[in-house]
MOPAC internal coordinates of N, CA, C and O (Angstrom, degrees):
PM7 1SCF
backbone

  N    0.0000 0     0.00 0     0.00 0    0    0    0
  C    1.4574 1     0.00 0     0.00 0    1    0    0
  C    1.5447 1   113.36 1     0.00 0    2    1    0
  O    1.2310 1   120.02 1   -42.63 1    3    2    1
  N    1.3384 1   117.56 1   137.37 1    3    2    1
  C    1.4872 1   119.16 1  -178.38 1    5    3    2
  C    1.5123 1   107.77 1   -77.78 1    6    5    3
  O    1.2310 1   123.85 1   -27.42 1    7    6    5
  N    1.4837 1   110.22 1   152.58 1    7    6    5
  C    1.4943 1   113.90 1  -178.27 1    9    7    6
  C    1.5772 1   114.41 1   -70.29 1   10    9    7
  O    1.2310 1   120.63 1   -22.91 1   11   10    9
  N    1.1900 1   116.41 1   157.09 1   11   10    9
  C    1.4449 1   116.87 1  -176.76 1   13   11   10
  C    1.4429 1   115.47 1   -81.53 1   14   13   11
  O    1.2310 1   118.72 1   -10.20 1   15   14   13
  N    1.3527 1   120.05 1   169.80 1   15   14   13
  C    1.3754 1   125.20 1  -177.12 1   17   15   14
  C    1.5362 1   109.29 1   -69.23 1   18   17   15
  O    1.2310 1   120.81 1   143.17 1   19   18   17
  N    1.4015 1   116.05 1   -36.83 1   19   18   17
  C    1.4215 1   115.92 1  -179.74 1   21   19   18
  C    1.4124 1   115.07 1   -52.50 1   22   21   19
  O    1.2310 1   117.85 1   141.24 1   23   22   21
  N    1.2528 1   121.69 1   -38.76 1   23   22   21
  C    1.4968 1   126.12 1   179.54 1   25   23   22
  C    1.4894 1   105.29 1   -57.87 1   26   25   23
  O    1.2310 1   118.41 1   124.61 1   27   26   25
  N    1.3366 1   120.63 1   -55.39 1   27   26   25
  C    1.3335 1   122.75 1  -171.54 1   29   27   26
  C    1.4511 1   112.94 1   -67.59 1   30   29   27
  O    1.2310 1   119.98 1   140.38 1   31   30   29
  N    1.2851 1   117.65 1   -39.62 1   31   30   29
  C    1.4524 1   128.86 1   171.78 1   33   31   30
  C    1.6547 1   109.79 1   -48.36 1   34   33   31
  O    1.2310 1   123.18 1   131.70 1   35   34   33
  N    1.2424 1   111.52 1   -48.30 1   35   34   33
  C    1.3751 1   111.64 1  -179.70 1   37   35   34
  C    1.5129 1   114.44 1   -69.27 1   38   37   35
  O    1.2310 1   120.65 1   139.58 1   39   38   37
  N    1.2700 1   116.37 1   -40.42 1   39   38   37
  C    1.4723 1   119.32 1   169.40 1   41   39   38
  C    1.4999 1   116.96 1   -57.83 1   42   41   39
  O    1.2310 1   119.15 1   137.33 1   43   42   41
  N    1.3258 1   119.23 1   -42.67 1   43   42   41
  C    1.3982 1   124.68 1  -178.76 1   45   43   42
  C    1.4745 1   109.19 1   -70.67 1   46   45   43
  O    1.2310 1   117.93 1   159.24 1   47   46   45
  N    1.2881 1   121.54 1   -20.76 1   47   46   45
  C    1.4630 1   124.95 1  -179.73 1   49   47   46
  C    1.5247 1   113.75 1   -59.05 1   50   49   47
  O    1.2310 1   122.25 1   154.93 1   51   50   49
  N    1.3519 1   113.29 1   -25.07 1   51   50   49
  C    1.4070 1   122.60 1  -178.87 1   53   51   50
  C    1.6429 1   109.54 1  -108.94 1   54   53   51
  O    1.2310 1   121.93 1  -167.56 1   55   54   53
  N    1.1879 1   113.91 1    12.44 1   55   54   53
  C    1.5212 1   118.66 1   177.61 1   57   55   54
  C    1.5188 1   112.11 1   -71.89 1   58   57   55
  O    1.2310 1   121.09 1   -21.79 1   59   58   57
  N    1.2868 1   115.52 1   158.21 1   59   58   57
  C    1.5579 1   121.40 1   175.69 1   61   59   58
  C    1.5225 1   110.87 1   -52.96 1   62   61   59
  O    1.2310 1   119.96 1   143.38 1   63   62   61
  N    1.2705 1   117.69 1   -36.62 1   63   62   61
  C    1.4201 1   117.30 1  -177.73 1   65   63   62
  C    1.5561 1   119.69 1   -99.69 1   66   65   63
  O    1.2310 1   124.86 1  -157.65 1   67   66   65
  N    1.3080 1   108.28 1    22.35 1   67   66   65
  C    1.5508 1   120.90 1   173.44 1   69   67   66
  C    1.4882 1   113.97 1   -65.03 1   70   69   67
  O    1.2310 1   121.87 1   -50.55 1   71   70   69
  N    1.2922 1   114.03 1   129.45 1   71   70   69
  C    1.5528 1   121.58 1   168.32 1   73   71   70
  C    1.3800 1   110.11 1  -152.63 1   74   73   71
  O    1.2310 1   120.26 1   -30.59 1   75   74   73
  N    1.3413 1   117.11 1   149.41 1   75   74   73
  C    1.4271 1   123.16 1  -170.22 1   77   75   74
  C    1.6748 1   104.63 1  -111.64 1   78   77   75
  O    1.2310 1   126.00 1   -21.83 1   79   78   77
  N    1.3281 1   106.07 1   158.17 1   79   78   77
  C    1.5792 1   114.84 1   175.40 1   81   79   78
  C    1.4744 1   107.39 1   -60.75 1   82   81   79
  O    1.2310 1   124.87 1   -26.17 1   83   82   81
  N    1.1813 1   108.25 1   153.83 1   83   82   81
  C    1.5660 1   121.56 1   170.07 1   85   83   82
  C    1.4657 1   109.12 1   -66.06 1   86   85   83
  O    1.2310 1   114.66 1   -66.38 1   87   86   85
  N    1.3279 1   127.73 1   113.62 1   87   86   85
  C    1.4264 1   124.72 1  -175.01 1   89   87   86
  C    1.6837 1   107.56 1   -87.07 1   90   89   87
  O    1.2310 1   119.92 1  -166.58 1   91   90   89
  N    1.1640 1   117.77 1    13.42 1   91   90   89
  C    1.3219 1   122.85 1   178.02 1   93   91   90
  C    1.6516 1   116.06 1    87.74 1   94   93   91
  O    1.2310 1   124.15 1   177.69 1   95   94   93
  N    1.3587 1   109.64 1    -2.31 1   95   94   93
  C    1.4951 1   112.16 1   179.43 1   97   95   94
  C    1.4534 1   111.89 1  -115.56 1   98   97   95
  O    1.2310 1   117.55 1  -171.52 1   99   98   97
  N    1.3294 1   122.27 1     8.48 1   99   98   97
  C    1.4628 1   127.05 1   177.11 1  101   99   98
  C    1.4703 1   108.13 1   -79.77 1  102  101   99
  O    1.2310 1   123.23 1   -30.36 1  103  102  101
  N    1.3429 1   111.41 1   149.64 1  103  102  101
  C    1.4886 1   118.90 1   173.47 1  105  103  102
  C    1.5208 1   109.94 1   -77.10 1  106  105  103
  O    1.2310 1   120.42 1   -16.40 1  107  106  105
  N    1.3976 1   116.80 1   163.60 1  107  106  105
  C    1.3725 1   122.52 1  -179.53 1  109  107  106
  C    1.5801 1   108.18 1   -57.16 1  110  109  107
  O    1.2310 1   120.98 1   143.46 1  111  110  109
  N    1.3531 1   115.72 1   -36.54 1  111  110  109
  C    1.4912 1   118.73 1  -177.17 1  113  111  110
  C    1.5278 1   110.05 1   -65.80 1  114  113  111
  O    1.2310 1   122.66 1   142.82 1  115  114  113
  N    1.2526 1   112.51 1   -37.18 1  115  114  113
  C    1.5430 1   116.42 1   179.22 1  117  115  114
  C    1.4489 1   110.47 1   -70.43 1  118  117  115
  O    1.2310 1   119.61 1   139.36 1  119  118  117
  N    1.3345 1   118.34 1   -40.64 1  119  118  117
  C    1.5012 1   116.90 1   174.50 1  121  119  118
  C    1.5222 1   116.50 1   -68.74 1  122  121  119
  O    1.2310 1   121.24 1   152.06 1  123  122  121
  N    1.3283 1   115.24 1   -27.94 1  123  122  121
  C    1.4675 1   124.70 1   172.05 1  125  123  122
  C    1.5438 1   106.83 1   -59.02 1  126  125  123
  O    1.2310 1   123.75 1   126.57 1  127  126  125
  N    1.3729 1   110.41 1   -53.43 1  127  126  125
  C    1.5874 1   121.48 1  -178.06 1  129  127  126
  C    1.5201 1   108.70 1   -51.74 1  130  129  127
  O    1.2310 1   120.83 1   130.68 1  131  130  129
  N    1.4001 1   116.02 1   -49.32 1  131  130  129
  C    1.4950 1   121.81 1  -174.59 1  133  131  130
  C    1.4855 1   105.30 1   -66.54 1  134  133  131
  O    1.2310 1   120.85 1   137.55 1  135  134  133
  N    1.3337 1   115.97 1   -42.45 1  135  134  133
  C    1.6087 1   111.82 1  -177.32 1  137  135  134
  C    1.6554 1   107.42 1   -68.61 1  138  137  135
  O    1.2310 1   119.47 1   149.27 1  139  138  137
  N    1.3548 1   118.62 1   -30.73 1  139  138  137
  C    1.3937 1   115.58 1   178.31 1  141  139  138
  C    1.6382 1   109.07 1   -68.95 1  142  141  139
  O    1.2310 1   121.58 1   142.47 1  143  142  141
  N    1.3388 1   114.58 1   -37.53 1  143  142  141
  C    1.3841 1   123.12 1  -177.16 1  145  143  142
  C    1.7429 1   103.15 1   -62.25 1  146  145  143
  O    1.2310 1   122.66 1   132.80 1  147  146  145
  N    1.2320 1   112.51 1   -47.20 1  147  146  145
  C    1.5778 1   112.53 1  -176.43 1  149  147  146
  C    1.4362 1   112.07 1   -67.60 1  150  149  147
  O    1.2310 1   119.30 1   148.18 1  151  150  149
  N    1.4325 1   118.94 1   -31.82 1  151  150  149
  C    1.4386 1   130.49 1   178.16 1  153  151  150
  C    1.5940 1   101.79 1   -62.46 1  154  153  151
  O    1.2310 1   119.33 1   129.34 1  155  154  153
  N    1.2833 1   118.89 1   -50.66 1  155  154  153
  C    1.4905 1   125.45 1  -170.03 1  157  155  154
  C    1.5365 1   101.38 1   -70.42 1  158  157  155
  O    1.2310 1   116.98 1   140.71 1  159  158  157
  N    1.2090 1   123.34 1   -39.29 1  159  158  157
  C    1.5307 1   123.48 1  -175.62 1  161  159  158
  C    1.6126 1   102.54 1   -70.37 1  162  161  159
  O    1.2310 1   119.33 1   141.81 1  163  162  161
  N    1.2313 1   118.87 1   -38.19 1  163  162  161
  C    1.6224 1   114.79 1  -171.38 1  165  163  162
  C    1.5806 1   101.33 1   -79.35 1  166  165  163
  O    1.2310 1   116.78 1   145.86 1  167  166  165
  N    1.3438 1   123.73 1   -34.14 1  167  166  165
  C    1.4008 1   118.21 1   176.54 1  169  167  166
  C    1.6405 1   111.90 1   -59.29 1  170  169  167
  O    1.2310 1   124.91 1   133.08 1  171  170  169
  N    1.2896 1   108.18 1   -46.92 1  171  170  169
  C    1.5361 1   114.91 1   179.63 1  173  171  170
  C    1.5100 1   111.57 1   -57.87 1  174  173  171
  O    1.2310 1   121.19 1   136.98 1  175  174  173
  N    1.4232 1   115.33 1   -43.02 1  175  174  173
  C    1.4215 1   116.27 1  -176.83 1  177  175  174
  C    1.4929 1   105.46 1   -69.09 1  178  177  175
  O    1.2310 1   116.72 1   138.12 1  179  178  177
  N    1.3680 1   123.84 1   -41.88 1  179  178  177
  C    1.4744 1   120.46 1   174.86 1  181  179  178
  C    1.5773 1   115.96 1   -57.47 1  182  181  179
  O    1.2310 1   121.53 1   159.86 1  183  182  181
  N    1.2950 1   114.68 1   -20.14 1  183  182  181
  C    1.4194 1   117.67 1   173.78 1  185  183  182
  C    1.5198 1   120.41 1   -98.13 1  186  185  183
  O    1.2310 1   122.93 1  -169.20 1  187  186  185
  N    1.3956 1   111.98 1    10.80 1  187  186  185
  C    1.3741 1   124.46 1   165.77 1  189  187  186
  C    1.5004 1   113.84 1    98.64 1  190  189  187
  O    1.2310 1   118.74 1  -168.07 1  191  190  189
  N    1.2993 1   120.01 1    11.93 1  191  190  189
  C    1.4210 1   122.07 1   179.60 1  193  191  190
  C    1.5404 1   108.65 1   -74.75 1  194  193  191
  O    1.2310 1   123.06 1   -62.97 1  195  194  193
  N    1.3273 1   111.73 1   117.03 1  195  194  193
  C    1.4994 1   120.58 1  -170.87 1  197  195  194
  C    1.5476 1   108.64 1   -68.03 1  198  197  195
  O    1.2310 1   118.79 1   143.13 1  199  198  197
  N    1.2378 1   119.91 1   -36.87 1  199  198  197
  C    1.4715 1   119.97 1   176.76 1  201  199  198
  C    1.4357 1   117.03 1   -66.40 1  202  201  199
  O    1.2310 1   121.66 1   141.94 1  203  202  201
  N    1.4381 1   114.42 1   -38.06 1  203  202  201
  C    1.4954 1   116.31 1   169.47 1  205  203  202
  C    1.4648 1   118.20 1   -68.70 1  206  205  203
  O    1.2310 1   122.67 1   152.52 1  207  206  205
  N    1.4353 1   112.49 1   -27.48 1  207  206  205
  C    1.5549 1   115.34 1   171.70 1  209  207  206
  C    1.3852 1   110.71 1   -69.74 1  210  209  207
  O    1.2310 1   118.76 1   134.42 1  211  210  209
  N    1.2435 1   119.97 1   -45.58 1  211  210  209
  C    1.5808 1   118.41 1  -179.94 1  213  211  210
  C    1.5005 1   112.39 1   -65.51 1  214  213  211
  O    1.2310 1   118.18 1   146.03 1  215  214  213
  N    1.4311 1   121.07 1   -33.97 1  215  214  213
  C    1.4158 1   123.13 1   170.53 1  217  215  214
  C    1.4893 1   113.60 1   -64.13 1  218  217  215
  O    1.2310 1   120.16 1   139.30 1  219  218  217
  N    1.2903 1   117.30 1   -40.70 1  219  218  217
  C    1.4782 1   117.40 1   175.06 1  221  219  218
  C    1.4593 1   113.99 1   -66.30 1  222  221  219
  O    1.2310 1   120.05 1   143.50 1  223  222  221
  N    1.3407 1   117.52 1   -36.50 1  223  222  221
  C    1.4334 1   117.07 1   172.38 1  225  223  222
  C    1.5667 1   115.67 1   -59.39 1  226  225  223
  O    1.2310 1   123.71 1   143.47 1  227  226  225
  N    1.2295 1   110.50 1   -36.53 1  227  226  225
  C    1.5366 1   115.45 1   178.86 1  229  227  226
  C    1.5729 1   105.49 1   -63.50 1  230  229  227
  O    1.2310 1   120.44 1   125.37 1  231  230  229
  N    1.4381 1   116.76 1   -54.63 1  231  230  229
  C    1.3346 1   119.88 1  -175.27 1  233  231  230
  C    1.5554 1   111.05 1   -54.55 1  234  233  231
  O    1.2310 1   119.26 1   129.95 1  235  234  233
  N    1.3575 1   119.01 1   -50.05 1  235  234  233
  C    1.4870 1   118.20 1   171.24 1  237  235  234
  C    1.4137 1   119.13 1   -59.15 1  238  237  235
  O    1.2310 1   118.48 1   145.39 1  239  238  237
  N    1.3502 1   120.50 1   -34.61 1  239  238  237
  C    1.4916 1   117.59 1   176.86 1  241  239  238
  C    1.4675 1   109.80 1   -72.04 1  242  241  239
  O    1.2310 1   114.53 1   139.19 1  243  242  241
  N    1.2812 1   127.96 1   -40.81 1  243  242  241
  C    1.3881 1   129.58 1  -168.02 1  245  243  242
  C    1.7091 1   104.72 1   -91.04 1  246  245  243
  O    1.2310 1   121.61 1   164.74 1  247  246  245
  N    1.2912 1   114.53 1   -15.26 1  247  246  245
  C    1.5437 1   114.69 1  -178.19 1  249  247  246
  C    1.5441 1   111.06 1    76.52 1  250  249  247
  O    1.2310 1   119.74 1  -145.12 1  251  250  249
  N    1.2647 1   118.10 1    34.88 1  251  250  249
  C    1.5041 1   122.40 1  -179.90 1  253  251  250
  C    1.4599 1   105.89 1   -97.08 1  254  253  251
  O    1.2310 1   120.41 1   -61.54 1  255  254  253
  N    1.3223 1   116.82 1   118.46 1  255  254  253
  C    1.3789 1   127.38 1   179.29 1  257  255  254
  C    1.4495 1   117.83 1    63.40 1  258  257  255
  O    1.2310 1   120.76 1  -177.27 1  259  258  257
  N    1.2453 1   116.14 1     2.73 1  259  258  257
  C    1.6134 1   126.64 1   175.98 1  261  259  258
  C    1.5192 1   101.72 1  -142.18 1  262  261  259
  O    1.2310 1   119.36 1   -18.98 1  263  262  261
  N    1.3151 1   118.83 1   161.02 1  263  262  261
  C    1.4621 1   121.22 1   170.74 1  265  263  262
  C    1.4509 1   107.20 1   -70.59 1  266  265  263
  O    1.2310 1   121.03 1   -35.74 1  267  266  265
  N    1.3297 1   115.63 1   144.26 1  267  266  265
  C    1.6746 1   119.13 1   177.67 1  269  267  266
  C    1.5120 1   109.60 1   -57.61 1  270  269  267
  O    1.2310 1   123.04 1   -50.01 1  271  270  269
  N    1.2914 1   111.77 1   129.99 1  271  270  269
  C    1.4339 1   114.75 1   178.89 1  273  271  270
  C    1.4089 1   112.95 1  -151.29 1  274  273  271
  O    1.2310 1   116.75 1   -83.59 1  275  274  273
  N    1.4168 1   123.79 1    96.41 1  275  274  273
  C    1.4278 1   121.80 1  -163.29 1  277  275  274
  C    1.6665 1   108.51 1   -75.42 1  278  277  275
  O    1.2310 1   120.98 1   158.79 1  279  278  277
  N    1.2705 1   115.73 1   -21.21 1  279  278  277
  C    1.6016 1   118.64 1   175.31 1  281  279  278
  C    1.5376 1   103.95 1   -65.99 1  282  281  279
  O    1.2310 1   116.54 1   133.19 1  283  282  281
  N    1.3396 1   124.18 1   -46.81 1  283  282  281
  C    1.4207 1   124.24 1   179.82 1  285  283  282
  C    1.5791 1   112.86 1   -65.77 1  286  285  283
  O    1.2310 1   122.78 1   145.50 1  287  286  285
  N    1.3234 1   112.27 1   -34.50 1  287  286  285
  C    1.5590 1   117.53 1   179.69 1  289  287  286
  C    1.5484 1   104.12 1   -66.54 1  290  289  287
  O    1.2310 1   121.97 1   131.62 1  291  290  289
  N    1.3022 1   113.84 1   -48.38 1  291  290  289
  C    1.5550 1   112.53 1  -177.77 1  293  291  290
  C    1.5232 1   109.42 1   -68.17 1  294  293  291
  O    1.2310 1   116.15 1   150.27 1  295  294  293
  N    1.1868 1   124.91 1   -29.73 1  295  294  293
  C    1.5611 1   127.31 1   174.71 1  297  295  294
  C    1.5289 1   102.99 1   -60.61 1  298  297  295
  O    1.2310 1   116.16 1   122.04 1  299  298  297
  N    1.2551 1   124.90 1   -57.96 1  299  298  297
  C    1.4581 1   122.86 1  -175.16 1  301  299  298
  C    1.3950 1   111.30 1   -63.61 1  302  301  299
  O    1.2310 1   116.92 1   138.45 1  303  302  301
  N    1.3301 1   123.46 1   -41.55 1  303  302  301
  C    1.4907 1   119.12 1   175.46 1  305  303  302
  C    1.4056 1   116.49 1   -72.69 1  306  305  303
  O    1.2310 1   120.22 1   158.33 1  307  306  305
  N    1.3235 1   117.18 1   -21.67 1  307  306  305
  C    1.5099 1   120.44 1   173.80 1  309  307  306
  C    1.7209 1   108.05 1   -70.48 1  310  309  307
  O    1.2310 1   124.17 1   141.74 1  311  310  309
  N    1.3022 1   109.61 1   -38.26 1  311  310  309
  C    1.4002 1   111.41 1  -177.42 1  313  311  310
  C    1.5024 1   109.43 1   -75.52 1  314  313  311
  O    1.2310 1   116.57 1   148.42 1  315  314  313
  N    1.3595 1   124.13 1   -31.58 1  315  314  313
  C    1.5636 1   122.46 1   174.07 1  317  315  314
  C    1.4643 1   109.68 1   -72.33 1  318  317  315
  O    1.2310 1   120.29 1   145.62 1  319  318  317
  N    1.4294 1   117.05 1   -34.38 1  319  318  317
  C    1.4326 1   114.55 1   179.17 1  321  319  318
  C    1.5535 1   112.89 1   -69.44 1  322  321  319
  O    1.2310 1   122.39 1   155.62 1  323  322  321
  N    1.2602 1   113.03 1   -24.38 1  323  322  321
  C    1.5500 1   114.86 1  -178.87 1  325  323  322
  C    1.5180 1   107.46 1   -98.55 1  326  325  323
  O    1.2310 1   118.94 1  -171.20 1  327  326  325
  N    1.3338 1   119.62 1     8.80 1  327  326  325
  C    1.4825 1   116.85 1   173.63 1  329  327  326
  C    1.4618 1   116.35 1   -53.61 1  330  329  327
  O    1.2310 1   122.13 1   -38.93 1  331  330  329
  N    1.2831 1   113.53 1   141.07 1  331  330  329
  C    1.5317 1   123.80 1  -176.72 1  333  331  330
  C    1.5651 1   111.77 1   -88.03 1  334  333  331
  O    1.2310 1   119.57 1   168.31 1  335  334  333
  N    1.3344 1   118.42 1   -11.69 1  335  334  333
  C    1.4765 1   119.15 1  -171.15 1  337  335  334
  C    1.6307 1   104.85 1   -76.09 1  338  337  335
  O    1.2310 1   125.65 1   -52.54 1  339  338  337
  N    1.2743 1   106.74 1   127.46 1  339  338  337
  C    1.5747 1   113.68 1  -178.05 1  341  339  338
  C    1.6149 1   107.25 1   -73.48 1  342  341  339
  O    1.2310 1   119.18 1   153.46 1  343  342  341
  N    1.2523 1   119.16 1   -26.54 1  343  342  341
  C    1.3230 1   116.22 1   177.96 1  345  343  342
  C    1.4268 1   123.09 1   -71.54 1  346  345  343
  O    1.2310 1   124.49 1   170.79 1  347  346  345
  N    1.3979 1   108.98 1    -9.21 1  347  346  345
  C    1.4560 1   115.56 1  -173.06 1  349  347  346
  C    1.5657 1   109.40 1  -114.63 1  350  349  347
  O    1.2310 1   123.03 1  -152.20 1  351  350  349
  N    1.4749 1   111.80 1    27.80 1  351  350  349
  C    1.4827 1   113.68 1  -177.67 1  353  351  350
  C    1.5405 1   114.90 1   -52.41 1  354  353  351
  O    1.2310 1   119.56 1   141.95 1  355  354  353
  N    1.5122 1   118.44 1   -38.05 1  355  354  353
  C    1.3304 1   119.43 1  -177.30 1  357  355  354
  C    1.5524 1   111.64 1   -70.53 1  358  357  355
  O    1.2310 1   120.55 1   145.93 1  359  358  357
  N    1.3267 1   116.55 1   -34.07 1  359  358  357
  C    1.4597 1   122.37 1   173.88 1  361  359  358
  C    1.5538 1   108.46 1   -58.41 1  362  361  359
  O    1.2310 1   118.28 1   132.98 1  363  362  361
  N    1.3222 1   120.89 1   -47.02 1  363  362  361
  C    1.3767 1   127.09 1  -172.57 1  365  363  362
  C    1.6639 1   104.27 1   -66.36 1  366  365  363
  O    1.2310 1   121.61 1   140.45 1  367  366  365
  N    1.2613 1   114.52 1   -39.55 1  367  366  365
  C    1.5291 1   115.76 1  -176.51 1  369  367  366
  C    1.6876 1   104.30 1   -66.72 1  370  369  367
  O    1.2310 1   122.51 1   134.79 1  371  370  369
  N    1.3443 1   112.80 1   -45.21 1  371  370  369
  C    1.4501 1   112.54 1  -174.55 1  373  371  370
  C    1.5109 1   110.07 1   -67.20 1  374  373  371
  O    1.2310 1   119.40 1   143.47 1  375  374  373
  N    1.3855 1   118.75 1   -36.53 1  375  374  373
  C    1.4372 1   118.59 1   176.26 1  377  375  374
  C    1.5427 1   111.71 1   -62.57 1  378  377  375
  O    1.2310 1   120.93 1   142.42 1  379  378  377
  N    1.3237 1   115.83 1   -37.58 1  379  378  377
  C    1.4293 1   116.58 1   179.79 1  381  379  378
  C    1.4489 1   110.60 1   -70.62 1  382  381  379
  O    1.2310 1   117.24 1   146.53 1  383  382  381
  N    1.3801 1   122.85 1   -33.47 1  383  382  381
  C    1.3833 1   116.03 1   173.50 1  385  383  382
  C    1.5500 1   113.74 1   -63.95 1  386  385  383
  O    1.2310 1   120.84 1   136.54 1  387  386  385
  N    1.3431 1   116.00 1   -43.46 1  387  386  385
  C    1.4835 1   123.56 1  -178.72 1  389  387  386
  C    1.4910 1   105.23 1   -60.97 1  390  389  387
  O    1.2310 1   118.30 1   130.69 1  391  390  389
  N    1.2220 1   120.84 1   -49.31 1  391  390  389
  C    1.4847 1   119.82 1   171.76 1  393  391  390
  C    1.4971 1   118.96 1   -45.74 1  394  393  391
  O    1.2310 1   124.78 1   128.96 1  395  394  393
  N    1.4300 1   108.44 1   -51.04 1  395  394  393
  C    1.3937 1   113.44 1   178.20 1  397  395  394
  C    1.4802 1   115.82 1   -58.59 1  398  397  395
  O    1.2310 1   119.44 1   136.43 1  399  398  397
  N    1.3720 1   118.68 1   -43.57 1  399  398  397
  C    1.3811 1   124.10 1   179.79 1  401  399  398
  C    1.4842 1   108.16 1   -57.11 1  402  401  399
  O    1.2310 1   119.75 1   131.86 1  403  402  401
  N    1.2530 1   118.08 1   -48.14 1  403  402  401
  C    1.4193 1   126.90 1  -170.80 1  405  403  402
  C    1.5519 1   106.18 1   -60.36 1  406  405  403
  O    1.2310 1   122.72 1   134.10 1  407  406  405
  N    1.4321 1   112.39 1   -45.90 1  407  406  405
  C    1.5506 1   112.82 1  -173.26 1  409  407  406
  C    1.4235 1   112.39 1   -67.32 1  410  409  407
  O    1.2310 1   118.22 1   170.92 1  411  410  409
  N    1.3733 1   120.99 1    -9.08 1  411  410  409
  C    1.4176 1   123.54 1   175.08 1  413  411  410
  C    1.5302 1   114.60 1   -71.32 1  414  413  411
  O    1.2310 1   121.09 1   162.86 1  415  414  413
  N    1.3000 1   115.51 1   -17.14 1  415  414  413
  C    1.5004 1   121.23 1  -177.13 1  417  415  414
  C    1.5807 1   112.39 1  -123.50 1  418  417  415
  O    1.2310 1   123.94 1  -168.90 1  419  418  417
  N    1.4082 1   110.04 1    11.10 1  419  418  417
  C    1.4570 1   118.59 1   177.60 1  421  419  418
  C    1.5824 1   111.03 1   -98.26 1  422  421  419
  O    1.2310 1   120.16 1   -17.36 1  423  422  421
  N    1.1427 1   117.30 1   162.64 1  423  422  421
  C    1.5946 1   123.36 1   172.33 1  425  423  422
  C    1.3862 1   101.37 1   -96.48 1  426  425  423
  O    1.2310 1   120.97 1   -25.27 1  427  426  425
  N    1.4721 1   115.75 1   154.73 1  427  426  425
  C    1.4446 1   121.39 1  -178.94 1  429  427  426
  C    1.5176 1   111.61 1   -63.29 1  430  429  427
  O    1.2310 1   118.45 1   147.60 1  431  430  429
  N    1.3494 1   120.56 1   -32.40 1  431  430  429
  C    1.4480 1   123.75 1   167.94 1  433  431  430
  C    1.5388 1   117.16 1   -57.63 1  434  433  431
  O    1.2310 1   122.86 1   141.56 1  435  434  433
  N    1.3461 1   112.13 1   -38.44 1  435  434  433
  C    1.5852 1   114.08 1   176.08 1  437  435  434
  C    1.5403 1   113.13 1   -70.27 1  438  437  435
  O    1.2310 1   122.71 1   139.42 1  439  438  437
  N    1.3157 1   112.40 1   -40.58 1  439  438  437
  C    1.5057 1   122.41 1   178.10 1  441  439  438
  C    1.5319 1   110.37 1   -59.96 1  442  441  439
  O    1.2310 1   121.30 1   134.17 1  443  442  441
  N    1.3330 1   115.11 1   -45.83 1  443  442  441
  C    1.4991 1   121.75 1   178.57 1  445  443  442
  C    1.5667 1   106.99 1   -64.96 1  446  445  443
  O    1.2310 1   118.94 1   138.51 1  447  446  445
  N    1.2915 1   119.63 1   -41.49 1  447  446  445
  C    1.4180 1   113.61 1  -178.99 1  449  447  446
  C    1.4251 1   113.09 1   -73.68 1  450  449  447
  O    1.2310 1   115.90 1   143.05 1  451  450  449
  N    1.2619 1   125.40 1   -36.95 1  451  450  449
  C    1.4361 1   131.96 1   168.20 1  453  451  450
  C    1.5018 1   112.76 1   -51.47 1  454  453  451
  O    1.2310 1   117.51 1   134.59 1  455  454  453
  N    1.2935 1   122.35 1   -45.41 1  455  454  453
  C    1.3725 1   130.24 1   176.91 1  457  455  454
  C    1.5564 1   109.93 1   -65.48 1  458  457  455
  O    1.2310 1   122.89 1   139.18 1  459  458  457
  N    1.3610 1   112.06 1   -40.82 1  459  458  457
  C    1.4908 1   113.84 1  -177.29 1  461  459  458
  C    1.5918 1   110.68 1   -69.08 1  462  461  459
  O    1.2310 1   123.92 1   141.63 1  463  462  461
  N    1.3736 1   110.09 1   -38.37 1  463  462  461
  C    1.4325 1   117.90 1  -176.74 1  465  463  462
  C    1.6599 1   111.32 1   -62.60 1  466  465  463
  O    1.2310 1   123.89 1   139.89 1  467  466  465
  N    1.4593 1   110.15 1   -40.11 1  467  466  465
  C    1.4160 1   121.15 1   178.40 1  469  467  466
  C    1.5435 1   109.80 1   -62.24 1  470  469  467
  O    1.2310 1   121.86 1   128.80 1  471  470  469
  N    1.3458 1   114.04 1   -51.20 1  471  470  469
  C    1.5726 1   120.66 1   174.26 1  473  471  470
  C    1.4592 1   111.20 1   -55.08 1  474  473  471
  O    1.2310 1   118.42 1   135.90 1  475  474  473
  N    1.3467 1   120.61 1   -44.10 1  475  474  473
  C    1.4545 1   124.95 1   179.73 1  477  475  474
  C    1.5760 1   105.22 1   -57.65 1  478  477  475
  O    1.2310 1   123.74 1   123.55 1  479  478  477
  N    1.2544 1   110.43 1   -56.45 1  479  478  477
  C    1.5542 1   116.15 1  -174.19 1  481  479  478
  C    1.5223 1   110.78 1   -52.05 1  482  481  479
  O    1.2310 1   123.41 1   130.54 1  483  482  481
  N    1.4014 1   111.06 1   -49.46 1  483  482  481
  C    1.5298 1   115.17 1  -176.64 1  485  483  482
  C    1.3474 1   109.19 1   -58.80 1  486  485  483
  O    1.2310 1   114.65 1   135.43 1  487  486  485
  N    1.3679 1   127.75 1   -44.57 1  487  486  485
  C    1.4241 1   129.09 1  -172.44 1  489  487  486
  C    1.4898 1   106.97 1   -70.54 1  490  489  487
  O    1.2310 1   116.56 1   155.62 1  491  490  489
  N    1.4133 1   124.14 1   -24.38 1  491  490  489
  C    1.3435 1   121.01 1  -178.69 1  493  491  490
  C    1.6378 1   112.40 1   -92.32 1  494  493  491
  O    1.2310 1   122.37 1   167.82 1  495  494  493
  N    1.4025 1   113.07 1   -12.18 1  495  494  493
  C    1.4188 1   115.54 1  -176.39 1  497  495  494
  C    1.5602 1   110.40 1  -119.30 1  498  497  495
  O    1.2310 1   116.97 1  -158.99 1  499  498  497
  N    1.2809 1   123.36 1    21.01 1  499  498  497
  C    1.3993 1   126.76 1   179.11 1  501  499  498
  C    1.5703 1   105.77 1   -87.89 1  502  501  499
  O    1.2310 1   121.94 1   -45.05 1  503  502  501
  N    1.2953 1   113.89 1   134.95 1  503  502  501
  C    1.4635 1   119.22 1  -173.46 1  505  503  502
  C    1.5507 1   105.16 1   -73.11 1  506  505  503
  O    1.2310 1   120.10 1   180.00 1  507  506  505

């Protein structure tokens, strides 16, 4: 049996791209800092950073700072799982496990759409 998302969520809570939802008590400066962190994470993910791709997948899966979207979560985890960076082998394996767990709750149409988006993203971001 594949590991559950809860295990990976706990691990990623301490990841470099970790940020929490505004609990309503943060200042505007703190909210701006979180928005900047999210923007930096997204830019890193778009440049192929597997850790950032995994973190974005979690944000989309749980709807943290973005609307919940399992298709986008799958897309980011798919990209991380297919990362070519040898130094990120463990990240690729974790992304594969996250993607596998998510597929257990998605329809075939959702999976197909997520894979299409990942292929499209890769074709638009290949050097």
